[in-house]
PAZA-263464 format. One record per residue: residue number from 1; chain; residue in one letter; x, y, z of N, C-alpha, C, O in turn. Coordinates in steps of 0.2 Angstrom, whole numbers. Atoms other than C-alpha are relative to their C-alpha. Layout:
% PAZA-263464
nr; kette; rest; nxx; nyy; nzz; caxx; cayy; cazz; cxx; cyy; czz; oxx; oyy; ozz
NUM; A; A; X; Y; Z; X; Y; Z; X; Y; Z; X; Y; Z
...
***
This chain:
% PAZA-263464
nr; kette; rest; nxx; nyy; nzz; caxx; cayy; cazz; cxx; cyy; czz; oxx; oyy; ozz
1; A; M; 0; -6; -4; -75; -100; 62; -3; 6; -3; -2; 8; -9
2; A; D; 4; -6; 2; -88; -86; 60; 1; 6; 4; 0; 6; 10
3; A; V; -1; -7; -3; -83; -68; 64; -4; 5; -3; -4; 5; -9
4; A; E; 5; -5; 3; -96; -55; 61; 2; 7; 2; 6; 9; 6
5; A; L; -2; -7; -1; -94; -37; 59; -3; 3; 6; 1; 7; 9
6; A; R; 3; -3; -7; -106; -33; 74; 5; -2; 5; 5; 2; 10
7; A; Q; -5; 1; -6; -93; -42; 85; 6; 4; 0; 8; 6; 5
8; A; L; -6; -5; 0; -79; -32; 79; -1; 7; 2; 3; 10; 5
9; A; R; 2; -7; -2; -88; -16; 81; -1; 0; 7; 1; 5; 11
10; A; C; 1; 0; -8; -93; -21; 99; 7; 0; 3; 8; 4; 8
11; A; L; -6; 0; -3; -75; -25; 103; 4; 7; 0; 6; 9; 5
12; A; V; -3; -6; 1; -68; -9; 96; -4; 6; 4; -1; 10; 7
13; A; A; 4; -5; -4; -82; 1; 105; 2; -1; 7; 2; 4; 11
14; A; I; -2; 1; -7; -78; -7; 122; 7; 3; 1; 8; 7; 6
15; A; V; -7; -3; 0; -59; -2; 119; 0; 7; 0; 3; 11; 4
16; A; D; 0; -7; 0; -63; 15; 114; -4; 4; 5; -2; 9; 8
17; A; E; 5; -3; -5; -77; 19; 127; 3; -1; 7; 2; 3; 12
18; A; G; -4; 1; -6; -67; 11; 141; -4; -5; 5; -2; -8; 9
19; A; T; 4; 5; -4; -82; 1; 149; -6; -3; -4; -7; 0; -10
20; A; F; 5; 4; 3; -96; -11; 144; -6; 5; 0; -10; 5; -5
21; A; T; 6; -4; 0; -109; 2; 149; 0; 6; -5; -4; 7; -8
22; A; D; -1; -5; 5; -102; 16; 139; 0; -3; -8; -3; 1; -12
23; A; A; 1; 3; 7; -100; 4; 124; -7; -1; -2; -9; 0; -8
24; A; A; 7; 2; 2; -118; -1; 125; -4; 7; -2; -8; 6; -6
25; A; I; 3; -7; 2; -123; 18; 125; 2; 2; -7; -2; 4; -11
26; A; A; -3; -2; 6; -112; 21; 110; -3; -4; -6; -4; -2; -12
27; A; L; 3; 4; 5; -119; 6; 100; -8; 0; 0; -11; -3; -4
28; A; G; 7; 0; -1; -137; 9; 106; -3; -7; 1; -9; -9; -1
29; A; V; 2; 6; -2; -139; -8; 113; 0; -1; 8; 3; 4; 11
30; A; S; -1; 1; -7; -140; -16; 131; 7; -2; 2; 11; -4; -2
31; A; Q; -7; 2; -3; -125; -19; 142; 0; -8; -1; 6; -10; -2
32; A; A; 0; 7; 0; -130; -37; 142; 1; -3; -7; 5; -8; -8
33; A; A; -1; 2; 7; -130; -38; 123; 7; 1; -2; 10; -3; -6
34; A; V; -7; -2; 1; -112; -30; 123; 4; -6; 3; 8; -9; 0
35; A; S; -3; 6; -3; -107; -44; 135; 0; -6; -4; 4; -10; -5
36; A; R; 2; 6; 4; -115; -58; 125; 4; 0; -7; 7; -5; -9
37; A; T; -4; -1; 6; -107; -51; 109; 7; -1; 0; 10; -5; -4
38; A; L; -7; 1; -2; -90; -50; 116; 2; -8; 1; 7; -10; -1
39; A; A; -1; 7; -2; -91; -68; 123; 0; -4; -6; 3; -9; -7
40; A; S; 1; 4; 6; -97; -75; 106; 7; 1; -4; 9; -3; -7
41; A; L; -6; -1; 4; -82; -67; 98; 6; -3; 3; 10; -6; -1
42; A; E; -6; 4; -4; -69; -74; 111; -1; -7; -1; 4; -11; -2
43; A; R; 1; 7; 2; -77; -91; 108; 2; -2; -7; 5; -7; -8
44; A; A; -2; 2; 7; -76; -90; 89; 7; 0; -1; 10; -4; -5
45; A; L; -7; 0; 1; -58; -85; 90; 4; -5; 5; 10; -6; 3
46; A; G; -4; 4; -5; -53; -96; 105; 5; 3; 4; 10; 0; 6
47; A; V; -5; -3; -4; -44; -83; 114; -3; 6; 4; -9; 8; 3
48; A; R; 3; -5; -5; -47; -70; 128; 3; 7; -3; 9; 8; -5
49; A; L; -2; -7; 3; -47; -52; 121; 0; 6; 5; 4; 10; 4
50; A; L; 1; -6; -5; -51; -41; 136; 1; -3; 7; -1; -8; 9
51; A; R; 0; 1; -7; -46; -41; 154; -5; 5; 4; -5; 11; 3
52; A; R; 5; -4; -3; -60; -35; 165; 1; 0; 8; 2; -5; 11
53; A; T; -1; -1; -7; -58; -28; 183; -6; 4; 2; -11; 6; -2
54; A; S; 6; -4; -3; -71; -18; 194; 1; 7; -3; -4; 10; -3
55; A; R; 0; -7; 2; -64; -2; 187; 2; 1; -7; 0; 6; -10
56; A; A; -2; -2; 6; -57; -4; 170; -1; -7; -5; -1; -12; -2
57; A; V; -1; 6; 5; -57; -15; 154; 6; 2; -4; 7; 7; -7
58; A; A; -7; -1; 4; -40; -17; 145; 1; -6; -5; -1; -12; -3
59; A; P; -1; 5; 4; -36; -27; 130; 6; -5; 2; 11; -2; 5
60; A; T; -6; 5; -1; -24; -43; 132; 5; 2; -6; 3; 6; -10
61; A; A; -5; -1; 5; -9; -44; 121; -3; -2; -7; -2; 1; -12
62; A; T; 4; 2; 6; -19; -54; 108; -5; 5; -2; -6; 6; -7
63; A; G; 5; -5; 2; -33; -42; 110; 2; 6; -3; -1; 9; -8
64; A; L; -3; -6; 3; -22; -27; 105; 1; -1; -7; -1; 3; -12
65; A; R; -1; 2; 7; -18; -36; 89; -6; -1; -4; -7; 2; -9
66; A; V; 7; 1; 4; -36; -41; 85; -3; 7; 0; -7; 8; -6
67; A; V; 3; -7; 1; -42; -23; 89; 3; 4; -6; -1; 7; -10
68; A; A; -3; -3; 5; -29; -16; 77; -3; -2; -7; -4; 1; -11
69; A; Q; 3; 3; 6; -35; -28; 63; -7; 2; -1; -9; 3; -6
70; A; A; 7; -2; 1; -53; -25; 67; -1; 7; -2; -6; 8; -6
71; A; R; 1; -7; 2; -51; -6; 65; 1; 0; -8; -2; 4; -12
72; A; R; -2; 0; 7; -43; -10; 47; -6; -3; -4; -8; 0; -9
73; A; V; 5; 4; 4; -57; -22; 42; -6; 5; 0; -9; 6; -5
74; A; L; 6; -4; 0; -71; -10; 48; 1; 6; -4; -4; 9; -7
75; A; G; -1; -6; 4; -63; 5; 39; -1; -2; -7; -3; 2; -11
76; A; E; 1; 2; 7; -62; -5; 23; -7; -1; -2; -10; 0; -7
77; A; V; 7; 1; 1; -80; -10; 25; -4; 7; -1; -8; 7; -5
78; A; D; 3; -7; 0; -85; 8; 28; 2; 3; -7; -3; 6; -10
79; A; D; -2; -3; 6; -75; 13; 12; -5; -3; -6; -7; 0; -10
80; A; L; 4; 4; 5; -84; -1; 2; -8; 3; 0; -10; 4; -6
81; A; V; 7; -2; 0; -102; 5; 8; 0; 7; -3; -5; 9; -6
82; A; R; 0; -7; 2; -97; 23; 5; 0; 1; -8; -3; 5; -11
83; A; E; -1; 0; 7; -91; 20; -13; -7; -3; -3; -9; 0; -9
84; A; A; 6; 3; 3; -107; 9; -17; -6; 4; 1; -11; 4; -3
85; A; T; 7; -3; -1; -120; 21; -10; 1; 8; 0; -4; 11; 0
86; A; S; 0; -8; 0; -113; 39; -11; 0; 3; -7; 1; 9; -7
87; A; G; 0; -3; 7; -115; 41; -30; 7; 1; -3; 8; 5; -7
88; A; H; -6; 0; 3; -97; 38; -34; 4; 6; 2; 3; 11; -2
89; A; T; -4; -6; -2; -85; 50; -25; 7; 0; -3; 11; 5; -2
90; A; S; -7; 0; 4; -70; 45; -36; -1; -3; -6; -6; -7; -8
91; A; L; 0; 3; 7; -67; 41; -54; 8; -3; -1; 12; 1; -1
92; A; R; -7; 3; 2; -52; 29; -58; 0; -1; -7; -4; -5; -10
93; A; I; -1; 0; 8; -46; 30; -76; 7; -4; -1; 12; -2; 1
94; A; G; -6; 4; 1; -34; 16; -81; 3; 1; -7; 0; 4; -11
95; A; Y; -4; 0; 7; -21; 16; -95; 6; -5; 1; 8; -7; 6
96; A; A; -5; 6; 0; -8; 3; -100; 7; 3; -1; 11; 2; 3
97; A; W; -7; -3; 1; 7; 14; -106; 0; 7; 2; 3; 9; 7
98; A; S; 0; -7; -1; 3; 32; -107; -8; 2; 1; -12; -1; -2
99; A; A; 7; -2; -1; -13; 41; -101; -3; 4; -6; -4; 0; -11
100; A; V; 2; -4; 6; -18; 55; -113; 5; 5; -2; 4; 10; -4
101; A; G; -6; -3; 3; -1; 61; -117; 0; 7; 3; 0; 9; 9
102; A; R; -1; -7; -2; 1; 80; -117; -6; 3; 3; -6; 8; 7
103; A; H; 6; -2; -3; -17; 82; -112; -1; -2; 7; -6; 0; 11
104; A; T; 1; 3; -7; -15; 73; -95; 0; 5; 5; -5; 5; 9
105; A; P; 1; -5; -5; -11; 88; -84; -6; 4; -1; -9; 6; 4
106; A; A; 6; -5; 1; -24; 99; -92; -7; -4; 2; -11; -1; 5
107; A; F; 6; 4; -2; -37; 84; -90; -1; 0; 8; -6; 1; 10
108; A; Q; 1; 0; -8; -33; 83; -71; -2; 6; 3; -6; 6; 7
109; A; R; 1; -6; -3; -33; 101; -68; -8; 2; -1; -11; 5; 3
110; A; R; 7; -2; 1; -50; 104; -77; -5; -4; 4; -10; -1; 6
111; A; W; 5; 5; -4; -58; 89; -69; 0; 3; 7; -6; 3; 10
112; A; A; 0; -2; -7; -53; 95; -52; -4; 7; 1; -7; 8; 6
113; A; R; 4; -7; 0; -60; 113; -55; -8; -1; -1; -12; 1; 3
114; A; A; 7; 0; 2; -76; 107; -63; -4; -5; 4; -10; -5; 5
115; A; H; 4; 6; -4; -80; 91; -52; 4; -1; 7; 7; -6; 8
116; A; P; -4; 1; -7; -72; 94; -34; -3; -5; 4; 1; -8; 9
117; A; G; 3; 6; -4; -84; 81; -27; 2; -7; -2; 0; -12; 1
118; A; T; -2; 7; 3; -77; 67; -38; 8; 0; -1; 10; 3; -6
119; A; D; -8; 1; 0; -58; 63; -35; 2; -4; -6; -1; -9; -8
120; A; L; -3; 4; 6; -49; 58; -51; 6; -3; 1; 11; 0; 4
121; A; H; -6; 3; -1; -36; 45; -50; 2; -4; -7; -2; -7; -10
122; A; L; -2; 3; 6; -26; 39; -65; 4; -7; 2; 9; -6; 7
123; A; V; -3; 7; -3; -20; 20; -63; 3; -3; -6; -1; -5; -11
124; A; R; -4; 3; 5; -7; 12; -74; -1; -8; 1; 2; -11; 6
125; A; V; 1; 8; 0; -12; -7; -78; 2; -2; -6; -2; -1; -11
126; A; N; -2; 2; 7; -3; -15; -92; -3; -7; -2; -1; -12; -2
127; A; S; 4; 5; 2; -17; -26; -98; -4; 2; -6; -4; 9; -7
128; A; A; 3; -2; 6; -27; -26; -114; -6; 5; 1; -7; 9; -3
129; A; T; 6; -5; -2; -42; -17; -105; 3; 5; 5; -2; 9; 7
130; A; A; -3; -5; -4; -30; -6; -95; -3; 0; 7; -4; 6; 10
131; A; G; 3; 0; -6; -38; -12; -79; -7; -1; 1; -10; -2; 7
132; A; L; 7; 1; 0; -56; -14; -83; -2; -7; 2; -6; -8; 7
133; A; V; 2; 7; -2; -57; -33; -82; 2; -1; 7; -1; -5; 11
134; A; E; -3; 2; -7; -46; -33; -66; -4; 4; 5; -2; 2; 11
135; A; G; 4; -4; -5; -58; -21; -58; 4; 6; 3; 2; 9; 9
136; A; A; -4; -5; -3; -44; -8; -55; -2; 7; -2; 0; 12; 1
137; A; C; 2; -7; 2; -53; 6; -64; -7; 0; -2; -10; -5; -3
138; A; D; 7; -1; 2; -70; 13; -69; 0; 1; -7; -5; -1; -11
139; A; L; 0; -1; 7; -65; 19; -86; 7; -1; -2; 12; -2; 2
140; A; A; -7; 1; 3; -50; 15; -97; 2; 3; -6; -2; 4; -11
141; A; V; -2; -3; 6; -40; 24; -110; 3; -6; -4; 8; -9; -1
142; A; V; -2; 6; 4; -37; 11; -124; 2; 3; -7; -2; 8; -9
143; A; R; -2; -2; 7; -29; 13; -141; -1; -6; -5; 1; -5; -11
144; A; R; 3; 6; 5; -37; -3; -149; -7; -1; 2; -9; 0; 8
145; A; P; 8; 1; -1; -56; -6; -151; 0; -6; 5; 2; -11; 4
146; A; P; 2; 6; -5; -62; -17; -136; -3; -6; -4; -8; -5; -8
147; A; D; 3; 6; 3; -65; -35; -143; -5; -4; 4; -7; -9; 2
148; A; D; 5; 3; -4; -77; -39; -129; -6; 4; 0; -6; 10; 2
149; A; R; 6; -3; 1; -95; -35; -131; -2; 3; 7; -7; 7; 7
150; A; R; 2; -3; -7; -96; -31; -112; 2; 7; 1; -1; 10; 5
151; A; F; -3; -7; -1; -87; -15; -115; -3; 5; -5; -4; 3; -11
152; A; G; 1; -5; 5; -93; 1; -123; 6; 5; 0; 10; 5; 4
153; A; S; -6; -4; 1; -81; 14; -130; -2; 6; -4; -7; 5; -8
154; A; A; 1; -6; 4; -80; 31; -138; 7; 3; -2; 11; 3; 3
155; A; I; -6; -3; 2; -66; 39; -148; 0; 7; 2; -5; 11; 1
156; A; V; -1; -7; -3; -60; 55; -139; 5; 4; -4; 5; 10; -4
157; A; G; -5; -3; 4; -46; 59; -151; 4; -4; -4; 4; -10; -4
158; A; L; -5; 4; 4; -32; 54; -163; 7; 3; 2; 8; 8; 3
159; A; E; -7; -1; -1; -14; 53; -161; 5; -2; -6; 3; -7; -9
160; A; R; -5; 2; 5; 1; 52; -173; 4; -6; 2; 4; -7; 8
161; A; R; -5; 5; -2; 12; 37; -174; 7; 2; 0; 9; 6; -5
162; A; L; -7; -2; 0; 30; 40; -169; 4; -6; 0; 3; -11; 3
163; A; A; -5; 5; -1; 45; 29; -171; 4; 2; 6; 6; 8; 7
164; A; A; -5; -1; -6; 56; 27; -156; 6; -3; -2; 7; -9; -3
165; A; L; -6; 2; 2; 74; 26; -159; 6; 2; 5; 5; 6; 9
166; A; S; -6; -2; -4; 91; 26; -150; 2; 7; -3; 2; 8; -9
167; A; A; -2; -6; 3; 98; 43; -151; 6; 0; -5; 7; 5; -9
168; A; D; -5; 1; 5; 113; 37; -160; -1; -4; -6; 3; -6; -10
169; A; D; 2; 3; 6; 103; 28; -173; 1; 5; -6; 0; 11; -6
170; A; A; 0; -4; 6; 106; 34; -191; -6; 3; -2; -6; 9; -5
171; A; L; 6; -4; 1; 88; 38; -193; -2; 5; 4; -6; 9; 3
172; A; A; 2; -5; -5; 87; 49; -178; 2; 7; -2; -1; 12; 0
173; A; S; -2; -6; 3; 95; 63; -188; -6; 3; -5; -6; 9; -6
174; A; R; 6; -2; 4; 79; 64; -199; -5; 3; 4; -7; 2; 10
175; A; R; 6; -3; -3; 64; 75; -195; -6; -4; 0; -10; -4; 5
176; A; S; 5; 4; 0; 52; 62; -200; 2; -7; -4; 7; -7; -8
177; A; L; -1; 6; 3; 51; 44; -207; -6; -3; -4; -11; 0; -3
178; A; R; 6; 4; 4; 41; 32; -218; 1; -7; 3; 6; -9; 6
179; A; L; 0; 7; -2; 36; 14; -214; 6; -4; -3; 9; -8; 0
180; A; A; -6; 4; 4; 49; 8; -227; 6; 1; 4; 11; -4; 3
181; A; D; -6; -2; -3; 63; 16; -217; 1; -5; 6; 7; -7; 8
182; A; L; -1; 4; -6; 59; 4; -202; -1; -8; -2; 0; -12; 2
183; A; G; 2; 7; 2; 55; -12; -213; 6; -5; 1; 5; -11; 2
184; A; E; -6; 4; -1; 73; -19; -211; 2; 0; 7; 8; -3; 8
185; A; R; -2; 0; -7; 74; -16; -193; -3; -5; 5; -8; -8; 2
186; A; T; 4; 5; -4; 69; -27; -178; -4; 5; 4; -2; 9; 8
187; A; L; 5; -4; -3; 53; -20; -171; -2; -3; 7; -4; -9; 7
188; A; L; 2; 2; -7; 49; -21; -152; -7; 2; 1; -9; 7; 1
189; A; I; 7; -1; -1; 31; -23; -149; -3; -3; 6; 0; -8; 9
190; A; D; 3; 3; -5; 19; -27; -135; -7; -3; -2; -11; 1; -4
191; A; R; 6; 3; 3; 6; -39; -141; -7; 1; 4; -12; 1; 1
192; A; R; 6; 0; -5; -6; -37; -126; -3; 7; -1; -9; 8; -1
193; A; T; 3; -7; -1; -8; -18; -126; 3; 5; -5; 0; 10; -6
194; A; G; -3; -5; 5; 2; -10; -140; -4; 1; -6; -9; -3; -7
195; A; T; 3; -2; 6; -4; -2; -156; 3; -2; -6; 1; -1; -12
196; A; T; -4; 1; 6; 9; -8; -168; 1; -8; -1; 2; -12; 4
197; A; T; -1; 6; 2; 9; -24; -177; 3; -1; -7; 3; 5; -11
198; A; P; -3; 1; 7; 18; -31; -193; -5; 2; -5; -3; 3; -11
199; A; D; 5; -1; 5; 2; -29; -202; -1; 8; -3; -4; 9; -8
200; A; L; 0; -7; 3; 5; -10; -204; 4; 0; -6; 4; 5; -10
201; A; W; -4; 1; 6; 18; -15; -217; -3; -4; -6; -6; -9; -4
202; A; P; 2; 5; 5; 15; -23; -234; 3; -7; 2; 8; -8; 5
203; A; A; -2; 7; -2; 16; -42; -233; 7; -2; -2; 10; -6; 1
204; A; D; -6; 2; 2; 32; -43; -242; 6; 4; 3; 12; 3; 1
205; A; S; -6; -4; -3; 42; -30; -232; -2; 1; 8; 0; 7; 10
206; A; R; 2; -1; -7; 36; -33; -214; 7; -1; 4; 11; -5; 3
207; A; P; -6; 1; -5; 50; -31; -200; -1; -6; 4; -6; -9; 6
208; A; V; -1; 5; -5; 56; -44; -189; -2; 3; 7; -1; 9; 8
209; A; T; 3; -3; -7; 48; -42; -171; 3; -4; 5; 5; -10; 5
210; A; E; -1; 3; -6; 53; -45; -154; -5; 2; 5; -8; 8; 4
211; A; E; 6; -2; -5; 41; -44; -139; 2; 3; 6; 7; 0; 9
212; A; S; -1; -3; -7; 41; -33; -124; -7; -1; 4; -12; -2; 1
213; A; H; 6; 0; -4; 29; -33; -109; -1; 6; 4; -6; 5; 8
214; A; D; 1; -6; -4; 31; -16; -101; 3; 6; -3; 8; 5; -7
215; A; I; -3; -6; 3; 35; 2; -106; 7; 0; 2; 11; 3; -2
216; A; E; -7; -1; -2; 51; 2; -95; 4; -5; -4; 10; -3; -6
217; A; D; -4; 5; 4; 57; -14; -104; 1; 3; -7; 6; 2; -10
218; A; W; 1; -2; 7; 52; -7; -121; 5; 6; 0; 9; 6; -5
219; A; L; -5; -6; 0; 62; 10; -117; 7; -2; 1; 11; 0; -3
220; A; N; -7; 2; -1; 77; 1; -111; 3; -4; -6; 9; -2; -8
221; A; V; -3; 4; 6; 79; -11; -126; 1; 5; -6; 6; 5; -9
222; A; I; -1; -4; 5; 76; 3; -138; 6; 5; 1; 10; 6; -4
223; A; S; -6; -5; -1; 89; 15; -130; 7; -4; -1; 12; -1; -2
224; A; S; -6; 3; 1; 102; 1; -132; 1; -1; -7; 7; -2; -9
225; A; G; -1; 0; 7; 100; 2; -151; -2; -7; -3; -1; -8; -9
226; A; R; 1; 7; 3; 95; -17; -153; -6; 0; -4; -7; -4; -9
227; A; C; 7; 0; 3; 77; -13; -158; -2; 7; -1; 0; 12; 2
228; A; V; 4; -6; 1; 66; 1; -164; -7; -1; 2; -9; -7; 3
229; A; G; 7; 1; -2; 48; 4; -159; -4; 5; -3; -2; 10; -7
230; A; M; 5; -5; 3; 33; 13; -165; -6; 0; 5; -8; -5; 8
231; A; T; 5; -1; -5; 20; 20; -153; -4; 6; -1; -3; 10; -6
232; A; A; 5; -6; 0; 6; 33; -150; 4; 6; 2; 9; 6; 6
233; A; E; -3; -6; -2; 11; 51; -149; 1; 2; 8; 5; 5; 10
234; A; S; 1; -1; -7; 6; 51; -131; 6; -3; 4; 8; 0; 9
235; A; T; -6; 3; -3; 21; 40; -126; 6; 5; 0; 9; 5; 5
236; A; A; -5; -5; 0; 33; 53; -132; 0; 6; 5; 4; 8; 8
237; A; H; 1; -5; -4; 25; 66; -121; 1; -3; 8; 4; 1; 12
238; A; Q; 0; 2; -7; 24; 55; -105; 7; -3; 1; 9; -4; 7
239; A; Y; -6; 3; -2; 41; 46; -107; 6; 3; -4; 9; -1; -9
240; A; R; -6; -3; 2; 55; 58; -112; 6; -3; 3; 6; -3; 9
241; A; R; -6; 4; -3; 71; 48; -110; 6; 2; -3; 7; 3; -9
242; A; P; -6; -1; 4; 89; 52; -113; 2; -6; -4; 1; -12; -1
243; A; G; -2; 6; 4; 96; 41; -126; -6; -2; -5; -5; -7; -9
244; A; I; 5; 2; 4; 79; 40; -135; -3; 6; -4; -4; 11; -1
245; A; V; 3; -6; 4; 72; 51; -149; -7; -3; -3; -7; -9; -5
246; A; Y; 6; 2; 4; 54; 50; -157; -1; 4; -6; 1; 10; -6
247; A; R; 1; -3; 7; 51; 54; -175; -7; -2; -3; -9; -8; -3
248; A; P; 6; 2; 3; 34; 55; -184; 1; -4; -6; 6; -4; -10
249; A; V; 0; 5; 6; 30; 41; -197; -5; 3; -4; -11; 2; -3
250; A; R; 5; -4; 4; 22; 51; -211; -6; -4; -3; -11; -2; -4
251; A; D; 5; 4; 4; 13; 37; -220; -3; -6; 4; -7; -10; 2
252; A; A; 3; 5; -5; 7; 27; -204; -7; 4; 2; -7; 10; 4
253; A; E; 7; -3; -2; -12; 30; -200; 0; 2; 7; 4; -1; 11
254; A; P; 0; -2; -7; -15; 39; -184; -4; -5; 4; -7; -9; 2
255; A; I; 3; 5; -5; -21; 30; -168; -6; 3; 3; -5; 9; 5
256; A; A; 6; -2; -4; -38; 32; -161; 0; -1; 7; 2; -7; 9
257; A; V; 0; 0; -7; -39; 36; -143; -7; -1; 3; -11; 3; 1
258; A; R; 7; 1; -3; -54; 28; -134; 0; 0; 7; 5; -1; 11
259; A; L; 2; 1; -7; -62; 29; -117; -5; -6; 0; -10; -6; -4
260; A; A; 4; 6; 0; -69; 12; -113; -3; -1; 7; -1; 1; 12
261; A; W; 4; 1; -6; -82; 6; -99; -4; -6; 0; -5; -9; -6
262; A; W; 5; 6; -1; -93; -8; -93; -7; 2; -3; -9; 7; 0
263; A; R; 7; -2; 2; -109; -7; -103; -5; -1; 5; -10; 4; 5
264; A; D; 6; 1; -5; -120; -14; -89; 1; 4; 6; -4; 4; 10
265; A; D; -1; -4; -6; -112; -3; -76; 4; 6; -1; 10; 6; 2
266; A; P; -5; -5; 1; -105; 13; -82; 0; 5; 6; -5; 6; 9
267; A; H; -1; -5; -5; -98; 26; -70; -5; 6; -2; -5; 8; -8
268; A; P; 4; -6; 1; -110; 41; -68; 3; 6; -4; 0; 10; -8
269; A; A; -4; -6; 3; -96; 53; -74; 2; -2; -7; 7; 1; -10
270; A; T; -3; 2; 6; -93; 43; -90; -1; 5; -6; 4; 7; -9
271; A; Q; 1; -5; 5; -101; 55; -102; 4; 6; 1; 6; 9; -4
272; A; T; -4; -6; -1; -93; 70; -94; 7; -1; -1; 10; 3; -4
273; A; A; -7; 1; 1; -76; 62; -95; 1; 0; -8; 6; 2; -10
274; A; V; 0; 0; 8; -79; 58; -114; 0; 7; -3; 4; 9; -7
275; A; E; 1; -7; 3; -84; 76; -117; 6; 4; 1; 8; 8; -3
276; A; L; -6; -4; -1; -69; 84; -108; 6; -2; -4; 10; 2; -6
277; A; L; -6; 2; 4; -56; 73; -116; -1; 1; -8; 4; 3; -11
278; A; T; 1; -2; 7; -64; 76; -133; 2; 7; -1; 5; 9; -6
279; A; A; -1; -7; 0; -63; 94; -130; 8; 2; 0; 10; 6; -4
280; A; L; -7; -1; -1; -45; 93; -125; 4; -2; -7; 8; 1; -9
281; A; Y; -3; 2; 6; -40; 83; -141; -2; 5; -6; 2; 5; -10
282; A; R; 1; -5; 6; -49; 96; -152; 3; 6; 1; 4; 10; -3
283; A; G; -4; -6; -1; -39; 109; -144; -5; 6; 3; -3; 12; 3
284; A; D; 4; -5; -3; -54; 118; -135; 2; 2; 7; -1; 6; 10
***
């Protein structure tokens, strides 16, 4: 079964205009061409789509359903063409757990003021590339260097590492911690997207680990007191939760925040986004 876009456009035009003659005018073709196109669509589908009388044209029950679906298909095709040819009217930035922490609202506001013609969308995708491989975003905020040479990246800022503890944990009363304070605890990590691994500790004092697969699961387990976590500072800003406290880990190296993109097809606004985020992390 072959259904073509021109056939769907013809069907919608007939329904919208009310007659074959008016549909032909709207489409810029002959009335005979409209008749042939509709007939070919009905043959392809094996159903009758329109009832024709001397005065009017009306969809059949099946025709009503087909017209509704045709409008959706044509709308999606129009969106696809517009996105591909309009110079990118939107910018989708993916992130796995937290976007850019406390800078997220300022980034959104500054972008809207400076680039009103390019809509900014933040998209959470819990994958190693925060949605790049999946095609869910144009740029991605990542906190590990991309290990795929297809991706380029730039460091836009640094964030402290914080321990995440249940509020009734004995360590929660301290203002800051050291790695050694967590060495005998069970550490909850996300191997796909997280920034914490046992390698942060000396080989002879590494904590036992359990694995989590999503921020909500991570937060729920930590709040129960069964495990502790360590994460980027941005997580504390984006996920403040009753029952969980965050404390800086003084001797843990900071985390580099990167913006990543496809090397062979970067979004036109890539450099602009890098510069704006770098300025925000610098405090400009």
